[in-house]
C-alpha positions in Angstrom: 64.0 84.9 102.0 65.6 88.1 100.6 67.2 88.9 104.0 68.8 85.5 104.3 70.1 85.8 100.7 71.6 89.2 101.5 73.2 87.8 104.7 74.7 84.9 102.8 76.2 87.2 100.2 77.6 89.5 103.0 79.2 86.4 104.7 80.6 85.3 101.3 82.1 88.8 100.7 83.8 88.9 104.1 85.2 85.4 103.6 86.6 86.4 100.2 88.2 89.6 101.6 89.9 87.6 104.5 91.0 84.9 102.1 92.6 87.4 99.8 94.5 89.6 102.2 94.3 88.1 105.6 92.1 89.3 108.5 94.5 91.6 110.3 95.0 93.9 107.3 91.3 94.8 107.3 90.9 95.5 111.0 91.8 98.8 112.7 94.1 98.3 115.7 91.4 99.8 118.0 89.0 97.0 117.1 91.4 94.0 117.6 90.1 93.3 121.1 86.5 93.3 119.8 87.4 90.8 117.1 89.1 88.5 119.7 86.0 88.7 121.8 83.8 87.8 118.8 86.1 85.0 117.9 85.9 83.7 121.4 82.1 83.8 121.3 82.1 81.9 118.1 84.4 79.2 119.5 82.3 78.9 122.6 79.2 78.4 120.4 81.0 75.8 118.3 82.1 73.9 121.4 78.5 73.8 122.4 77.6 72.4 119.0 80.3 69.8 119.4 78.8 68.7 122.6 75.4 68.2 120.9 76.9 66.9 117.6 75.4 63.5 118.2 72.0 65.0 117.5 72.7 65.0 113.8 71.3 67.7 111.6 70.3 69.9 114.5 73.9 70.2 115.5 74.9 71.1 112.0 72.3 73.9 111.9 73.5 75.4 115.1 77.1 75.4 113.9 76.1 77.2 110.8 74.1 79.8 112.8 77.1 80.5 115.1 79.5 80.8 112.2 77.2 83.1 110.3 76.8 85.3 113.4 80.6 85.5 113.7 81.0 86.7 110.2 78.1 89.2 110.4 79.6 90.7 113.5 83.1 90.7 112.1 81.9 92.7 109.1 81.2 95.7 111.4 84.9 95.9 112.3 86.4 95.4 108.8 88.0 98.5 107.3 85.9 99.8 104.4 
């Protein structure tokens, strides 16, 4: 869908920005705790996925969803 395509492009842009300059450069100091919280949430989700990884493609889909959510949320805290 168009929304999914936009989401994928937004994630791609965030990843490129982080890869170029690093994450800390693009985050205001006041938002660092929020980023840590979001990272923890992502890691928790990925650990859940690891626990169900034996389920095959279902586990892969859940991992992609959690990672996508992390980058979508992280985008809110990046300096423009």
